[in-house]
C-alpha positions in Angstrom: 135.2 255.8 -9.9 138.3 253.8 -9.2 138.1 250.2 -10.3 140.2 247.5 -8.7 140.9 244.3 -10.6 143.8 242.0 -9.8 145.4 240.8 -13.0 148.7 239.3 -14.2 151.2 242.0 -15.3 152.7 239.6 -17.7 149.8 240.3 -20.0 148.2 243.5 -18.8 144.7 242.6 -19.8 143.1 245.4 -17.8 144.0 249.1 -18.1 142.7 250.3 -14.7 144.4 248.3 -11.9 147.6 246.4 -11.9 149.2 243.7 -9.8 152.9 244.3 -9.2 154.7 241.0 -8.7 158.0 242.0 -7.3 158.2 245.5 -5.7 161.9 246.3 -6.0 162.2 245.5 -9.7 159.3 247.9 -10.4 161.3 250.9 -9.5 164.2 249.7 -11.7 161.9 249.0 -14.7 160.1 252.3 -14.2 163.2 254.3 -14.8 164.3 252.2 -17.7 160.9 252.5 -19.3 161.2 256.3 -19.2 164.6 256.0 -20.9 163.5 253.6 -23.6 160.1 255.0 -24.5 161.2 255.6 -28.0 162.8 252.2 -28.6 161.2 248.9 -29.5 163.9 246.3 -29.2 165.5 244.7 -26.2 169.0 245.8 -27.1 168.1 249.3 -25.9 166.8 248.0 -22.6 169.9 245.9 -22.3 172.5 248.5 -23.0 175.0 248.7 -20.1 178.0 250.9 -19.3 178.8 250.2 -15.7 176.3 252.6 -14.2 175.6 251.9 -10.5 171.9 251.1 -10.0 170.4 252.0 -6.6 166.9 250.6 -5.9 165.5 250.8 -2.4 165.7 247.4 -0.8 168.4 246.0 -3.2 172.1 246.1 -2.8 173.8 248.6 -5.2 174.4 246.8 -8.5 176.2 247.6 -11.8 173.7 247.8 -14.6 175.2 244.7 -16.3 174.4 242.6 -13.2 170.8 242.5 -14.3 171.9 240.3 -17.2 173.8 237.4 -15.7 173.1 234.9 -18.5 173.3 234.7 -22.2 169.9 233.2 -22.8 169.4 230.9 -25.8 166.4 232.9 -27.1 165.5 236.6 -27.5 163.2 238.3 -25.0 161.9 241.6 -26.0 162.3 243.0 -22.5 161.9 246.7 -23.5 158.5 246.0 -25.1 157.4 244.2 -21.9 158.7 247.0 -19.7 156.9 249.6 -21.8 153.7 247.7 -21.6 154.1 247.3 -17.8 154.9 251.0 -17.4 151.9 252.1 -19.4 149.7 249.6 -17.5 150.8 251.0 -14.2 150.3 254.6 -15.3 146.7 253.9 -16.3 145.7 252.1 -13.1 143.9 253.5 -10.1 145.6 251.1 -7.7 148.0 248.2 -7.3 147.8 244.9 -5.5 151.4 243.8 -4.8 151.8 240.1 -4.5 155.1 240.3 -2.6 155.5 240.5 1.1 156.7 242.8 3.8 158.6 239.9 5.3 160.4 239.4 2.0 161.2 243.0 1.0 159.8 245.6 3.3 162.2 248.4 2.2 161.2 248.1 -1.5 157.5 248.0 -0.7 157.8 251.1 1.5 159.5 252.8 -1.4 156.9 251.6 -3.9 153.9 252.9 -1.9 154.9 256.6 -1.8 155.9 256.3 -5.5 152.4 255.2 -6.4 150.9 257.6 -3.9 152.5 260.5 -5.8 150.6 259.3 -8.9 147.4 259.3 -6.7 147.4 255.5 -6.8 146.6 253.3 -3.8 148.7 250.2 -3.0 147.7 247.0 -1.2 150.1 244.3 -0.3 148.5 240.8 -0.6 151.2 238.4 0.8 151.8 235.5 0.2 149.5 234.2 -2.6 150.4 230.6 -1.9 147.7 228.0 -1.3 147.6 227.3 2.5 147.1 223.6 2.0 150.7 223.5 0.9 152.0 225.8 3.6 150.1 224.6 6.6 149.5 220.9 5.9 151.1 218.0 4.2 149.0 217.6 1.1 149.1 214.6 -1.2 151.7 214.7 -4.0 149.0 216.1 -6.3 149.3 213.3 -8.8 153.0 212.5 -8.6 153.3 209.2 -6.8 156.9 209.0 -8.0 157.8 212.2 -6.2 156.1 211.1 -3.0 157.7 207.7 -3.0 161.2 209.2 -3.7 160.8 211.8 -0.9 159.7 209.2 1.6 162.7 207.0 0.7 165.1 209.9 1.0 163.8 210.9 4.4 164.2 207.3 5.6 167.7 206.9 4.4 169.1 210.5 4.7 166.9 212.2 7.2 165.0 215.5 7.2 166.2 218.5 5.2 168.6 216.4 3.3 167.3 216.9 -0.3 167.7 219.8 -2.8 165.2 220.6 -5.4 166.5 222.0 -8.7 164.0 223.9 -10.9 164.3 226.8 -13.3 160.6 227.3 -13.9 158.7 226.8 -17.1 160.7 229.1 -19.4 164.4 229.2 -18.5 167.2 226.6 -18.7 171.0 227.0 -18.6 172.4 227.5 -22.1 175.5 225.5 -21.3 174.5 221.9 -20.6 177.9 221.3 -19.1 177.1 223.5 -16.2 174.1 221.3 -15.3 176.3 218.2 -15.7 178.8 219.7 -13.3 176.2 220.6 -10.6 174.8 217.1 -10.8 178.3 215.6 -10.5 178.9 217.6 -7.4 175.7 216.6 -5.8 176.3 212.9 -6.5 179.9 213.1 -5.3 178.7 214.8 -2.0 175.9 212.2 -1.6 173.4 215.0 -1.6 169.9 213.7 -2.7 168.1 215.8 -5.3 165.1 216.2 -7.6 165.6 218.0 -10.8 162.7 219.4 -12.8 163.3 220.3 -16.5 159.9 221.8 -17.4 161.2 224.4 -19.9 160.6 223.8 -23.6 164.3 224.4 -24.2 165.5 222.1 -21.5 167.7 219.2 -22.7 169.1 216.5 -20.5 171.3 213.9 -22.1 170.5 210.2 -21.9 174.0 209.7 -20.3 173.1 212.2 -17.5 169.7 210.6 -16.9 171.4 207.2 -16.7 174.0 208.5 -14.2 171.2 210.1 -12.1 169.2 206.8 -12.0 172.3 204.8 -11.2 173.3 207.1 -8.3 170.2 206.1 -6.3 169.9 209.7 -4.9 168.4 211.5 -7.8 165.0 211.9 -9.5 164.6 213.7 -12.9 161.2 214.6 -14.3 159.6 217.0 -16.8 157.1 218.1 -14.1 157.1 217.8 -10.4 154.7 219.2 -7.7 157.0 222.0 -6.6 155.0 223.3 -3.6 154.5 219.8 -2.3 158.2 219.0 -2.6 159.2 222.3 -0.9 156.9 221.6 2.0 158.0 218.0 2.4 160.2 217.3 5.5 162.8 215.6 3.3 163.5 218.9 1.4 166.2 221.1 2.7 167.4 223.4 -0.2 166.1 224.9 -3.4 168.3 225.6 -6.4 166.2 228.2 -8.2 166.2 230.7 -11.0 164.5 233.1 -8.5 161.4 233.8 -10.5 158.9 235.6 -8.2 156.5 232.7 -7.7 159.4 230.3 -6.9 160.9 232.8 -4.4 157.6 233.3 -2.6 157.0 229.5 -2.5 160.5 229.0 -1.2 160.1 231.6 1.5 156.6 230.5 2.3 157.8 226.9 2.8 160.8 227.9 5.0 163.3 226.5 2.5 166.6 228.4 2.0 167.6 229.0 -1.6 170.7 228.6 -3.8 170.2 231.2 -6.5 170.9 230.8 -10.2 169.2 233.8 -11.9 168.7 234.4 -15.7 166.7 237.4 -16.7 163.8 239.8 -15.8 163.2 240.1 -12.0 165.5 237.2 -11.1 168.9 238.9 -10.8 167.5 241.6 -8.5 165.7 238.9 -6.5 168.9 236.8 -6.2 171.0 239.8 -5.1 168.3 240.7 -2.5 168.1 237.1 -1.3 171.9 236.6 -1.0 172.8 240.0 0.5 169.7 241.0 2.6 168.0 237.7 3.4 171.3 235.7 3.4 170.8 233.0 0.8 173.5 231.5 -1.4 174.0 232.8 -5.0 176.0 230.8 -7.6 178.4 233.2 -9.3 180.4 230.8 -11.5 177.3 229.8 -13.5 177.2 233.3 -15.1 177.6 233.4 -18.9 177.9 235.9 -21.8 179.7 239.2 -22.1 177.8 240.9 -19.3 177.5 237.9 -17.1 181.3 237.6 -16.9 181.8 241.2 -15.7 182.5 241.9 -12.0 179.9 242.3 -9.3 179.8 245.6 -7.4 179.1 243.9 -4.1 182.3 241.8 -4.1 184.3 242.6 -7.2 184.1 238.9 -8.1 184.0 237.7 -11.7 182.8 234.3 -13.0 185.7 232.3 -14.6 183.5 230.8 -17.2 184.7 227.2 -16.7 183.0 223.9 -15.7 185.8 223.4 -13.1 185.0 226.7 -11.4 181.3 225.7 -11.2 182.2 222.3 -9.8 184.4 223.9 -7.1 181.7 226.4 -6.2 178.8 224.0 -5.9 180.9 221.7 -3.7 181.7 224.6 -1.4 178.1 225.6 -1.3 177.0 222.0 -0.4 179.5 221.9 2.4 178.3 225.3 3.7 174.7 224.0 3.5 175.6 221.2 5.9 177.5 223.5 8.3 176.9 226.4 10.6 176.2 228.8 7.6 173.4 226.5 6.4 171.8 226.4 9.9 171.9 230.2 10.0 170.2 230.5 6.6 167.6 228.0 7.7 166.8 230.0 10.8 166.5 233.2 8.7 164.1 231.7 6.2 162.0 230.0 8.9 161.5 233.4 10.6 160.4 234.8 7.2 158.0 231.9 6.8 156.4 232.6 10.2 155.8 236.2 9.2 154.3 235.2 5.8 152.1 232.7 7.6 150.8 235.4 9.8 150.0 237.8 6.9 146.6 236.2 6.2 145.6 235.5 9.8 143.0 237.6 11.5 145.2 240.6 12.2 147.8 239.9 9.6 149.1 242.6 7.3 147.5 241.3 4.1 144.1 240.7 5.6 144.3 244.1 7.4 145.1 245.9 4.1 142.4 244.0 2.3 139.8 244.8 4.9 140.7 248.5 4.9 140.4 248.4 1.1 137.0 246.8 1.3 135.4 248.7 4.2 136.1 252.3 3.3 133.5 252.5 0.5 130.3 252.4 2.5 131.5 255.0 4.9 132.5 257.4 2.0 129.1 256.7 0.4 127.3 257.7 3.6 129.5 260.9 3.9 128.6 261.9 0.3 124.9 261.4 1.0 125.1 263.3 4.2 126.4 266.5 2.6 123.9 266.2 -0.2 121.1 266.0 2.3 122.2 268.6 4.8 123.7 271.8 3.3 125.4 272.8 6.6 127.1 269.4 7.3 130.9 269.3 7.4 132.4 265.8 7.4 135.8 264.8 8.7 136.6 261.4 7.3 139.3 259.6 9.3 141.2 257.0 7.2 144.8 256.0 6.5 147.0 257.8 4.0 147.0 255.0 1.5 143.2 255.1 1.4 143.1 258.9 0.8 142.8 258.7 -3.0 140.3 255.8 -2.9 138.2 257.6 -0.4 138.1 260.8 -2.4 137.3 258.7 -5.5 134.4 257.1 -3.8 133.0 260.4 -2.6 133.4 262.0 -6.0 131.7 259.1 -7.7 128.7 259.2 -5.2 128.4 262.9 -5.5 128.5 262.8 -9.3 128.9 265.8 -11.5 125.6 267.4 -10.6 126.6 268.9 -7.3 128.1 272.3 -6.6 131.8 272.7 -5.8 130.9 274.1 -2.4 129.0 271.0 -1.6 132.0 268.9 -2.7 134.4 270.9 -0.7 132.5 270.4 2.5 133.9 266.8 2.3 137.2 267.2 0.4 138.3 270.2 2.5 137.4 268.4 5.6 139.1 265.0 4.9 141.6 264.7 7.7 143.8 261.8 7.0 144.9 260.9 10.5 144.0 257.4 11.2 141.9 254.3 10.6 144.4 251.6 11.1 147.6 253.3 10.0 148.2 256.9 11.1 149.3 259.8 8.9 149.7 262.4 11.6 153.2 261.2 12.3 156.2 260.3 10.1 157.1 256.6 9.8 158.5 254.5 7.1 157.2 251.3 8.7 154.2 249.5 7.1 153.9 247.1 10.0 150.4 248.0 11.3 151.2 246.5 14.8 154.2 248.8 15.2 151.9 251.8 14.5 149.3 251.1 17.2 151.1 253.1 19.9 151.7 256.3 17.8 148.3 255.9 16.4 146.7 256.3 19.8 149.0 259.2 20.7 148.5 261.2 17.6 144.8 260.6 17.4 144.4 262.3 20.7 146.2 265.4 19.5 144.2 265.5 16.2 140.9 265.0 18.0 141.8 267.7 20.5 142.5 270.1 17.6 139.1 269.4 16.2 137.3 269.9 19.5 139.1 273.2 19.9 137.8 274.3 16.4 141.3 275.0 15.2 142.7 274.4 11.7 144.2 271.0 11.3 147.1 269.8 9.1 147.2 266.5 7.2 150.7 265.2 7.7 150.4 263.0 4.7 149.9 265.8 2.2 150.8 268.9 4.2 147.4 270.4 3.5 146.1 272.7 6.2 142.3 272.5 6.6 140.2 275.3 7.8 138.7 275.3 11.3 135.2 273.8 11.5 132.7 273.5 14.4 133.7 270.9 17.0 132.5 267.4 16.4 128.9 266.6 17.6 129.4 262.8 17.1 132.2 260.4 16.4 131.8 257.2 14.4 134.6 254.6 14.9 135.3 251.1 14.0 134.6 249.1 17.3 138.2 247.7 17.0 139.7 251.2 17.4 139.8 250.8 21.2 142.6 253.4 21.7 140.7 256.0 19.7 137.5 255.3 21.6 139.5 255.8 24.9 141.1 259.1 23.6 137.7 260.4 22.5 136.2 259.7 26.0 139.2 261.3 27.8 138.8 264.5 25.8 135.1 264.8 25.4 133.7 262.7 28.2 130.2 261.7 27.5 129.3 265.0 25.8 130.2 263.7 22.4 128.5 260.3 21.6 130.6 257.6 19.9 129.0 255.2 17.5 130.3 251.9 16.2 130.4 251.4 12.5 129.0 247.9 11.9 129.2 246.6 8.3 128.1 243.1 9.0 125.0 240.9 8.9 122.6 241.8 11.7 121.6 238.2 12.5 125.3 237.2 12.8 126.1 240.2 15.0 123.4 239.0 17.3 124.7 235.4 17.2 128.3 236.4 18.0 127.8 239.3 20.4 124.2 239.3 21.5 122.6 237.9 24.7 121.5 234.3 25.0 117.8 235.2 25.0 118.3 236.5 21.4 120.2 233.4 20.3 123.6 234.9 21.0 126.8 233.6 22.6 126.5 236.4 25.2 129.8 237.4 26.8 132.3 235.3 24.9 135.2 237.0 26.6 133.9 235.9 30.1 133.2 232.4 28.8 136.6 231.9 27.5 138.3 233.3 30.6 136.1 231.1 32.8 136.9 228.0 30.7 140.6 228.7 30.8 140.5 229.1 34.6 138.5 225.9 34.9 141.1 223.9 32.8 144.1 225.7 34.3 145.3 227.0 31.0 145.7 230.4 29.2 142.9 232.0 27.2 145.2 231.6 24.2 145.2 227.8 24.7 141.4 227.8 24.7 141.5 229.7 21.4 138.4 229.3 19.3 137.1 226.2 21.1 134.2 228.0 22.7 133.2 229.5 19.4 133.5 226.2 17.5 132.0 223.8 20.1 128.8 222.2 18.9 126.4 219.7 20.6 123.4 219.8 18.4 121.8 222.7 20.2 119.0 224.5 18.3 119.9 228.1 17.8 117.0 230.6 17.6 117.9 234.0 16.2 115.1 236.4 15.3 114.8 236.6 11.5 116.6 233.3 10.9 115.0 229.9 10.7 116.0 227.6 13.6 119.4 225.9 13.0 121.5 223.4 14.7 124.7 225.0 16.1 126.8 222.9 13.7 125.0 224.4 10.7 127.0 227.6 11.3 130.1 225.7 10.1 129.3 224.2 6.7 133.0 224.1 5.7 136.1 223.2 7.7 138.1 226.3 8.6 141.6 226.3 7.1 143.0 229.3 9.0 145.3 228.5 11.9 144.7 231.8 13.5 142.2 232.3 16.3 139.3 234.6 15.8 138.5 234.9 19.5 141.0 237.8 20.2 139.5 239.7 17.3 136.0 239.1 18.6 137.0 240.1 22.2 138.2 243.5 21.0 135.2 244.0 18.7 132.9 243.2 21.6 134.8 245.6 23.9 134.5 248.4 21.4 130.8 247.9 20.9 130.3 248.0 24.7 132.3 251.2 25.1 130.4 253.1 22.4 127.0 254.8 22.8 125.3 253.2 19.8 125.9 251.9 16.3 125.4 252.6 12.6 124.3 249.4 11.0 125.0 248.9 7.3 122.3 246.5 6.4 118.7 246.8 5.2 115.2 246.2 6.5 114.3 244.7 3.2 116.9 242.0 3.8 116.6 241.1 7.5 113.9 243.2 9.2 113.3 240.8 12.1 117.0 240.6 12.9 117.4 244.3 12.7 114.5 244.9 15.1 115.9 242.3 17.5 119.3 244.0 17.4 117.7 247.3 18.1 115.7 245.8 21.0 118.9 244.3 22.4 120.7 247.6 22.2 117.7 249.5 23.7 118.0 247.1 26.7 121.5 248.5 27.3 120.5 252.1 26.5 122.3 252.2 23.1 120.9 253.7 19.9 121.1 252.0 16.5 120.7 253.7 13.2 120.2 251.5 10.1 121.7 253.2 7.1 122.1 250.4 4.6 122.3 249.5 1.9 125.2 251.9 1.1 125.6 250.7 -2.5 127.2 253.3 -4.7 124.4 255.0 -6.7 126.3 254.6 -10.0 126.4 250.8 -9.4 122.9 250.2 -8.3 120.3 252.8 -9.0 121.6 254.0 -12.4 123.4 252.4 -15.3 127.1 251.8 -14.8 129.9 251.0 -17.2 132.3 248.1 -17.0 134.9 250.4 -15.5 137.9 249.3 -17.4 137.0 245.6 -18.0 136.1 245.7 -21.7 136.5 242.0 -21.8 133.6 241.6 -19.3 131.4 244.0 -21.2 132.0 242.2 -24.5 131.3 238.9 -23.0 128.0 240.0 -21.4 126.8 241.7 -24.6 127.6 238.6 -26.6 125.9 236.3 -24.1 122.8 238.5 -24.1 122.6 238.5 -27.9 123.0 234.7 -28.1 121.2 233.5 -25.0 118.9 236.4 -24.0 118.5 238.4 -20.8 119.1 236.8 -17.4 121.0 234.0 -19.0 124.5 234.4 -17.4 125.5 232.8 -14.1 128.1 234.9 -12.2 130.3 232.9 -9.8 132.3 234.6 -7.0 133.3 233.5 -3.5 134.7 236.9 -2.4 138.2 238.0 -1.6 138.9 235.5 1.2 136.9 232.3 0.9 137.4 229.5 -1.6 135.9 225.9 -2.0 138.3 223.3 -0.5 137.7 220.6 -3.1 138.8 221.5 -6.6 136.7 218.7 -8.1 133.6 220.5 -6.8 134.5 223.6 -8.8 135.2 221.4 -11.8 131.8 219.7 -11.5 130.1 223.1 -11.4 131.9 224.2 -14.5 131.1 221.0 -16.3 127.5 221.2 -15.4 127.2 224.8 -16.6 128.8 223.8 -19.9 126.6 220.8 -20.2 123.5 222.8 -19.5 124.7 225.6 -21.9 124.6 228.2 -19.2 127.0 231.1 -20.0 129.0 232.0 -17.0 131.6 234.4 -15.5 133.9 233.1 -12.8 135.9 235.4 -10.5 138.5 233.8 -8.3 139.9 236.6 -6.3 140.8 234.7 -3.1 144.5 234.4 -2.3 144.0 230.7 -1.9 142.1 230.2 -5.1 143.6 227.9 -7.6 142.3 226.7 -11.0 144.0 224.1 -13.0 145.3 224.9 -16.5 143.1 222.0 -17.8 140.0 223.7 -16.4 140.8 227.1 -17.8 141.4 225.5 -21.2 138.1 223.6 -20.9 136.3 226.9 -20.2 137.9 228.7 -23.0 137.2 226.0 -25.5 133.6 225.8 -24.5 132.9 229.4 -25.6 130.5 229.7 -22.7 132.7 231.1 -19.9 134.9 233.9 -18.8 137.4 233.5 -16.0 139.4 236.2 -14.3 141.1 237.0 -10.9 139.1 240.2 -10.4 135.9 241.5 -12.0 133.6 244.5 -11.6 131.0 242.6 -9.5 128.3 245.3 -9.2 128.5 246.0 -13.0 128.0 242.3 -13.7 125.2 241.9 -11.3 123.4 244.9 -12.7 123.8 243.9 -16.3 120.7 242.7 -18.0 122.4 239.5 -19.3 123.1 238.3 -15.7 120.5 236.0 -14.3 122.0 234.2 -11.3 124.8 234.6 -8.8 126.6 231.6 -7.2 127.9 233.2 -4.1 129.5 232.5 -0.7 126.8 234.9 0.8 129.2 237.4 2.4 127.3 240.5 3.5 128.6 242.8 0.7 127.8 240.2 -2.0 124.3 239.6 -0.7 123.5 243.3 -0.5 124.9 243.9 -4.0 122.9 241.0 -5.4 119.7 242.1 -3.8 120.3 245.7 -4.9 120.8 244.4 -8.4 117.7 242.2 -8.4 119.8 239.0 -9.0 118.7 235.8 -7.4 121.3 233.6 -5.7 122.6 230.1 -5.5 124.2 229.9 -2.1 127.5 228.2 -1.2 128.3 229.4 2.3 131.6 228.8 4.0 131.5 230.3 7.5 131.2 233.6 9.5 127.9 235.4 8.6 127.3 233.3 5.4 125.4 230.2 6.7 122.7 232.3 8.4 122.4 234.6 5.4 122.1 231.7 3.0 119.3 230.2 5.1 117.5 233.6 5.2 117.9 233.9 1.4 116.3 230.6 0.7 113.7 230.1 3.5 112.6 233.7 4.4 113.2 235.8 1.3 112.8 233.1 -1.2 115.2 234.8 -3.6 117.7 231.9 -3.9 118.5 228.3 -3.2 121.2 226.8 -1.1 123.6 224.1 -2.2 123.8 221.4 0.4 126.0 218.8 -1.3 129.0 221.1 -1.3 129.2 220.9 2.5 132.4 219.4 4.0 134.0 218.4 7.2 132.8 216.9 10.5 130.3 219.7 11.2 129.3 220.3 7.6 128.3 216.7 7.0 125.9 216.6 9.8 122.1 216.8 9.2 120.2 220.1 8.8 117.4 220.9 11.2 115.2 222.2 8.3 114.9 218.9 6.5 117.2 216.4 8.1 119.2 216.3 4.9 123.0 215.5 5.0 125.6 216.1 2.3 126.9 212.8 0.7 130.4 214.2 0.3 130.8 213.2 -3.4 131.4 215.0 -6.6 128.5 213.1 -8.2 126.1 214.3 -5.6 127.2 217.9 -6.2 126.7 217.6 -9.9 123.3 216.0 -9.5 122.1 218.8 -7.1 123.4 221.6 -9.3 121.7 220.2 -12.4 118.5 220.0 -10.6 118.9 223.6 -9.4 119.8 224.9 -12.9 116.6 223.3 -14.3 114.7 224.9 -11.4 116.2 228.3 -12.3 114.9 228.0 -15.9 111.4 227.0 -14.6 108.5 228.5 -12.7 110.5 228.4 -9.4 113.2 230.5 -10.9 110.7 233.0 -12.2 109.2 233.2 -8.7 112.6 233.9 -7.1 113.4 236.5 -9.7 110.0 238.2 -9.0 110.8 238.2 -5.3 114.3 239.6 -5.6 113.1 242.3 -8.0 110.6 243.4 -5.3 113.5 243.7 -2.8 115.6 245.6 -5.3 112.7 248.1 -5.6 112.7 248.4 -1.8 116.5 248.9 -1.7 116.1 251.7 -4.2 113.6 253.4 -2.0 115.8 253.3 1.2 117.6 256.5 0.5 114.9 258.3 -1.3 112.6 260.8 0.4 110.7 258.9 3.1 112.9 255.9 2.7 113.8 253.9 5.8 117.6 254.6 5.8 117.0 258.3 5.0 114.5 258.5 7.9 116.9 256.9 10.3 119.8 259.1 9.3 117.6 262.2 9.5 116.6 261.1 13.0 120.3 261.0 13.9 120.9 264.3 12.3 118.0 265.9 14.0 119.4 264.8 17.4 123.1 265.5 16.9 123.3 268.0 14.0 121.4 270.9 15.6 123.6 273.9 15.8 125.7 273.5 12.7 
């Protein structure tokens, strides 16, 4: 089974999944790794002879251009590249923390390269905390920086300051070059902040005195870089072009002046200066290779302080002129694209959702062919998900099925669509540009299936045998074009079913009629409100969805709640969810029924209400959850590549016993907005001697180095960006799960028999948390972690309100942990073990999900 874990490639702690930090440089290092496999020293990696290097997305470069500086320390690059190469080869997939807006050509080259190795690739852009991008945060502890920036904006205006920072490792070997740049900035009256965080950085007392006397400079060992880049006073960034700095610069809309040293920096600088139109300092180059000519211009550094002084003065003048305005427009356009990446329909969120949602469908397909020996399944997903889909099917089928059974899926996998189409040729990875050809090519592919002809997968060139025409079609309700094409070809003779992977109670709340506690027709409501106000529906945005007035919401299967209880945390996203919900609602209405991926043992009343609502509008609903992979739930699993996790759990069980470990995870999107609340949770667990594992996979997650050090020194905790959640939940050492209560996490916890401590954020989570505590009695909800105007209001169940303090959070959690170790905890564990047993029965003979699917098969599978 493929295992996906996001890690830092600087260390390669995991041997199954990699994170590729800068896409273009990967291709360069891949070829070098092949050349230097027998060598162990950087001199082999660094050998140059004037070869022209061509990497997709980069301007052509001489090989010596990758070494622009003579660094004052030795970096064993070849060993790092070899490790990186080996790590990539051993992974099932890659999460790329670059961005289409930053380097689309390189990413589009990287994806097929990985695909040839049967590896999926997901672009998660940009991994920069949104509080820095979308809001003016405090100066995170640096009052000096904040005061200086405010003074500069008052005296010199917006976009007047330049930040100089070379990261935490690098620093110019020639101190005179730094002196010359500072002299140029002072002479040109260009305000600046210079950060010298590197251990090898050395600024003379004379230079510090000159900076202080100038009145326009601030020098410090550490400064809050993202805060400074997002401050209105900041206009430019002199940077070494490390990947994090580049993404932070682009994400802040700040044009860069490039001064690269090693590793990915020279390629990034060349890309920025040539393709994205930034400035690159050439005269700062040093060493034998750094003083050689550039392919792009034939220019060579002169190697003198005077040349550097002349160049920096020319660049400063350009920054203040027409060229500078052009560069600023360019980078602000890139910033806008990066901002959109994690919005509702953004590229990163789309890729992540596609990655997360394919598993349950593949699990169902595998179970279908095991159950019905005449079934033939055509799975419709995007090319990049082909290998993952096949891996999930293979894992679910296991090794105890015949090859004929296996081929009834694998020979029928038609990779034509899901969100990105493979039945046409395109180098674009912009999902929005693919919508039109997606609809057009789906119609042709579906027509081929209805005519019972062989069909070709354009992605692989494989020709699949003809099979009987489809008797039913299951589509994501957001696939409106595909729904329309299916109707145009088959009319009403072939039923279409929506694939609903969410929480039944929340589906009722968002899409259901008012008499079931739903919002009813939200599209009509927003259109009516827009007409009433004389504005567009876009201007109305989510106001209908987020409006609260203390109304009591009654949803079958959920205890009564005030409307504001559905928003326990303020929502950071600037995107509107209403358009997404409009399309989802339209798709559900245009289909004939739905497959619901939840479980009666979790929310029986809500499921029955949802079925009744659909029956009122003549639609069928088949409940087929939980679709947890059998190897993760019903039988023993391995740690799937995370040996560190396995070692930790075994050690914790030996020292503290079974059910002793607390697992903490808030999913792949959500993250608590107050870091001190996270700190309080960790401190409390350490104080109570509760061993814990903490996964922080969200792109907005951020843990301080101090907290990580505290966890490591305690000997009680393990922290990682990505962990094998189902393996951890099913391990006998694990006793509790602090969770955001997303649907997948709740089902996995119930399937593992692990009670929960609930910390909901939004979406389906608040209703699920209430069910878990009040109805199922398999967990307890944290109240003091609530934030924001709505979150701080009283709860209907007990009139309790969050106090909004770290002390209150700590006090509540200590009480809950004591409860977990007492009789109440034993009662919750007994209850969740009973639900686990019910989950295990769902797909066995006579089980509820198996019965419902058999009912579907009996109605629509006759004749195969």
